[in-house]
N, C-alpha and C positions, 0 to 999 in steps of 0.2 A: 504493499498500499506507500510506503514511503517513496517508491519511483513515479508513483502515478500522481500523486499529490505535489511531488516536486516538479514533474513534465508540467502539471496545470501552472504551477506559478512562474515556471518558467516564458510558458507560452503566452500569458497573461501579462509578464513583463516585456516582453520583446515581442510581440504581436505577431507568433509565428501561426502558419495556418496551416493545414492539413498537406496543401501542394509543397510547404518547405522543407516537411520531414522527410530523409529520403534512406532506404536500407539499400544498401548495396551489399553482394557476397561474389565470391570467388572461389572456383574448385579447379581442381588439375588431376587429371589422370594421364597414365601411359597405354601404349598398344600393345606394347611387349611386358608380360608378365613373369616373374623369377618365382619358382614355388618356393613356398615357405618350409616344405618338408619334406624329407625323404626317405622311403621305403627300401629297406633291405632285410637278407636275412639274418639271422641272429648270429652274431661270432665273424660277421665279413669282416676284412681287413680294410676293405677299400671298397668306398662307397660312390658310385659317380652321381651326378645330375645332369639331366638334358635341358638346357635352354635356348632359347632363340638364339640366333645367330647375328640378328639382324640388332640395328640401331633402334630403330621405332620411332614413334612422334609424340611427344607430348602435347596435348590438348588443353589450352586453358579456357574456361568459362566463366564470364563476369556477367550478371544480372543486378539493375537496380529499378527499383519501384517506390512510388511515395506514399503517403499515407492516404491520397485522396484515391489512389488505384491507376495512375497513371504511371506506366514505365518507359524504359530506354529500351529498345530491341535488344537483345541479348548477343555480347561482343565475344566470338571464338577465335581462338589463335592455333594454328596448328606448329609447333616448332620442332625442328629434325634434330635427334641427338648427337651429339658429336663422341665420337671415340675416345676414351681416355688415354 
């Protein structure tokens, strides 16, 4: 409840409207995944993993919407991963 009373206080003091309050979120993901676990026979001396040999692409998406429901079209960026 403290958040909402503080929000109302700030909105009244500075005359913010719903169109002035924005929420922006970013997420990123890659097209090439590395396995988190390996399965091997008990007592194995050497355990190998198979992963993709390609570098892949990292995709970033950014979305923004205001409290009035107006949004900016999502921004999507594809970046090719470099060799280390």
